[in-house]
C-alpha positions as CSV (number, residue, x, y, z in Angstrom):
1,M,-184.7,117.4,4.8
2,A,-188.1,115.8,4.8
3,Y,-191.3,117.4,3.7
4,E,-194.8,116.7,4.8
5,G,-198.2,117.2,3.1
6,E,-199.5,115.9,-0.2
7,E,-198.5,119.0,-2.1
8,E,-194.9,118.5,-1.2
9,Q,-194.5,114.8,-1.6
10,S,-192.7,115.2,-4.9
11,Q,-189.4,116.0,-3.1
12,D,-188.7,113.8,-0.1
13,Y,-185.1,114.6,0.8
14,L,-182.4,117.2,0.1
15,F,-178.8,116.3,0.8
16,K,-175.9,118.8,0.7
17,I,-172.7,117.3,-0.8
18,V,-169.4,119.1,-1.1
19,L,-166.6,118.6,-3.5
20,I,-163.1,119.1,-2.0
21,G,-159.5,118.6,-3.0
22,D,-156.6,120.5,-4.5
23,S,-157.0,123.0,-7.4
24,A,-157.2,121.6,-10.9
25,V,-158.0,118.0,-9.9
26,G,-161.2,118.1,-12.0
27,K,-163.8,118.8,-9.4
28,S,-165.8,121.2,-11.5
29,N,-165.7,118.9,-14.5
30,L,-166.9,116.0,-12.4
31,L,-169.9,118.1,-11.3
32,A,-170.5,119.3,-14.9
33,R,-170.4,115.7,-16.2
34,F,-172.7,114.4,-13.5
35,A,-175.2,117.3,-13.5
36,R,-175.2,118.3,-17.2
37,N,-173.2,115.6,-19.0
38,E,-170.7,118.3,-20.1
39,F,-167.0,118.6,-20.0
40,Y,-164.8,121.7,-20.4
41,P,-161.2,120.7,-21.6
42,N,-159.9,124.2,-21.0
43,S,-161.8,125.1,-17.9
44,K,-160.2,127.5,-15.5
45,S,-160.5,127.6,-11.7
46,T,-164.0,128.2,-10.5
47,I,-164.8,131.7,-9.4
48,G,-167.7,132.5,-7.2
49,V,-170.0,130.0,-5.3
50,E,-171.2,127.3,-7.5
51,F,-173.6,124.4,-6.9
52,Q,-175.8,122.1,-8.9
53,T,-178.9,120.2,-7.9
54,Q,-179.4,116.7,-9.3
55,K,-182.5,114.5,-8.7
56,M,-182.3,110.8,-8.0
57,D,-184.9,108.1,-7.2
58,I,-184.1,105.7,-4.4
59,D,-186.7,103.2,-3.1
60,G,-189.5,105.3,-4.7
61,K,-188.3,108.5,-2.9
62,E,-187.1,111.5,-4.8
63,I,-183.7,112.6,-3.5
64,K,-182.2,116.0,-4.4
65,A,-178.5,116.1,-4.2
66,Q,-177.3,119.7,-3.8
67,I,-173.6,119.5,-4.9
68,W,-171.3,122.4,-4.0
69,D,-168.0,123.2,-5.7
70,T,-165.2,125.0,-3.8
71,A,-165.4,128.2,-5.9
72,G,-161.6,128.3,-6.4
73,Q,-161.0,129.0,-2.7
74,E,-158.8,125.9,-2.4
75,R,-156.1,127.7,-4.3
76,F,-155.6,129.9,-1.2
77,R,-156.4,127.2,1.3
78,A,-159.3,129.4,2.5
79,V,-162.4,127.2,2.0
80,T,-164.7,128.6,4.6
81,S,-166.7,126.9,7.3
82,A,-169.9,128.1,5.7
83,Y,-169.0,125.9,2.6
84,Y,-169.1,122.8,4.8
85,R,-172.1,123.8,6.9
86,G,-175.0,121.3,6.6
87,A,-173.0,118.9,4.4
88,V,-173.9,115.2,4.8
89,G,-171.7,113.9,2.0
90,A,-168.3,114.7,0.4
91,L,-166.3,113.8,-2.6
92,L,-162.6,114.2,-1.8
93,V,-160.9,114.4,-5.2
94,Y,-157.3,113.9,-6.3
95,D,-155.6,113.7,-9.7
96,I,-154.0,110.3,-10.3
97,S,-151.4,112.0,-12.5
98,R,-150.2,114.4,-9.8
99,R,-148.9,112.7,-6.6
100,Q,-148.9,116.0,-4.7
101,T,-152.7,116.2,-4.9
102,F,-152.9,112.7,-3.4
103,E,-150.6,113.7,-0.6
104,S,-153.0,116.5,0.3
105,V,-155.8,114.1,1.1
106,G,-155.0,114.0,4.8
107,R,-155.2,117.8,5.1
108,W,-158.5,117.9,3.3
109,L,-159.9,115.2,5.6
110,N,-158.8,117.2,8.6
111,E,-160.5,120.3,7.3
112,L,-163.7,118.4,6.5
113,H,-163.8,117.0,10.0
114,T,-163.0,120.4,11.6
115,H,-165.8,122.2,9.9
116,S,-168.5,119.5,9.6
117,D,-170.0,116.5,11.2
118,M,-167.5,113.7,11.7
119,N,-170.1,111.3,10.2
120,V,-170.2,113.0,6.8
121,V,-170.3,110.2,4.2
122,T,-167.1,110.6,2.2
123,I,-165.7,108.9,-1.0
124,L,-162.1,109.3,-2.1
125,V,-162.1,109.9,-5.8
126,G,-159.0,109.4,-8.0
127,N,-159.9,111.4,-11.1
128,K,-158.4,111.6,-14.6
129,T,-158.0,107.9,-15.2
130,D,-157.9,108.7,-18.9
131,L,-154.3,109.9,-18.3
132,K,-153.0,106.4,-18.1
133,D,-149.5,107.1,-19.3
134,A,-149.1,109.9,-16.8
135,R,-150.3,108.0,-13.7
136,E,-148.3,108.8,-10.5
137,V,-150.7,107.2,-8.0
138,T,-151.7,103.6,-8.3
139,T,-155.2,102.2,-7.8
140,E,-153.8,100.1,-4.9
141,E,-152.5,103.2,-3.1
142,G,-155.9,104.9,-3.4
143,K,-157.7,101.9,-2.1
144,A,-155.3,101.5,0.8
145,L,-155.7,105.1,1.9
146,A,-159.4,104.9,1.7
147,E,-159.5,101.7,3.7
148,A,-157.3,103.2,6.4
149,Q,-159.5,106.3,6.7
150,G,-162.8,104.5,6.5
151,L,-163.8,106.0,3.1
152,F,-165.4,104.8,0.0
153,F,-163.1,104.7,-3.0
154,M,-163.5,105.0,-6.8
155,E,-161.4,106.1,-9.7
156,T,-163.1,108.3,-12.3
157,S,-162.7,110.2,-15.6
158,A,-164.7,113.3,-16.1
159,L,-163.4,113.3,-19.7
160,D,-164.9,110.0,-20.7
161,S,-167.5,110.0,-17.9
162,S,-166.1,106.7,-16.4
163,N,-167.6,106.1,-12.9
164,V,-168.7,109.7,-12.5
165,A,-172.4,109.0,-11.8
166,A,-171.4,105.9,-9.7
167,A,-169.2,108.1,-7.4
168,F,-172.0,110.6,-6.7
169,E,-174.7,107.9,-6.4
170,T,-172.5,105.9,-3.9
171,V,-172.5,108.8,-1.5
172,V,-176.2,109.6,-1.9
173,K,-177.3,106.0,-1.5
174,E,-175.2,105.6,1.7
175,I,-176.7,108.9,3.2
176,Y,-180.2,107.6,2.4
177,G,-179.3,104.2,3.9
178,I,-178.2,105.8,7.2
179,L,-181.3,108.0,7.3
180,S,-183.6,105.1,6.7
181,R,-181.9,103.0,9.4
182,K,-182.3,105.9,11.9
183,V,-185.9,106.4,11.0
184,F,-186.5,102.6,11.4
185,Q,-184.8,102.6,14.8
186,S,-186.9,105.5,16.1
187,Q,-190.1,103.8,14.9
188,E,-189.1,100.6,16.6
189,L,-188.4,102.5,19.8
190,K,-191.8,104.1,19.7
191,R,-193.5,100.8,19.1
192,N,-191.7,99.2,22.0
193,E,-192.5,102.1,24.3
194,L,-196.2,102.0,23.3
195,S,-196.3,98.2,23.9
196,S,-194.8,98.5,27.4
197,L,-197.1,101.4,28.2
198,S,-200.4,99.8,27.1
199,N,-200.0,96.5,29.0
200,G,-202.9,95.2,26.9
201,K,-205.0,98.3,27.2
202,T,-205.7,101.1,24.7
203,V,-203.4,104.0,25.0
204,I,-204.4,107.5,23.9
205,L,-201.4,109.9,23.3
206,Q,-202.0,113.5,24.0
207,G,-200.4,116.4,22.1
208,E,-196.6,116.6,22.0
209,T,-195.9,115.3,25.5
210,N,-195.1,111.7,24.8
211,E,-192.0,111.3,26.9
212,A,-192.7,107.8,28.2
213,N,-190.3,106.4,30.8
214,G,-188.3,109.6,30.6
215,Q,-187.4,109.1,26.9
216,D,-187.1,112.3,24.8
217,R,-189.4,111.7,21.8
218,R,-187.5,114.0,19.4
219,Y,-185.6,112.3,16.7
220,G,-183.3,113.6,14.1
221,C,-180.9,112.5,11.4
222,C,-177.8,113.8,9.8
223,S,-176.2,117.2,10.3
224,S,-178.1,120.4,10.0
């Protein structure tokens, strides 16, 4: 979401990012660690809608990542379409010490693609790397699945904060990169159209009716 006007330049973009994955894989603690640098060793399943907003600076632009937690609905496999609506990024989390949560990744991907844009930037996150002795899913397995599905991949520990910020930042930076490329492409298209229209003469564009050569001049990015 972009804002115009000098008074609103402090916030340039707002990206909605969702946390998905089986219950008790550590989604809420990943969010708590990233947004507040907190960890709750005895945390229970999230109840009620929960999200945190975190600011980041990329290329001099202020980015707000609005990160949504599943609110415990994943226990009943009832995460609603409203939860996914407008999401441009996702962290799909499994627990490296519970193979069953890894085997659920395919189902979560299907649900994400059913309820949101297919182009949602997604990172597969193997959480709880601090549980080394209890590991049931190897790093190589996680990487292989991510590669097969076209996802980013990272292993994290909400307990010791390992790679937590990096996982969220990977998603946000990729979303911003896609947005920047689309804006650049639209600007290039506009310049090319103006060049072909002018033919060496000054061109004055009137109002909102610049549909040169039949081109629709409205441009957008990401899902709404």
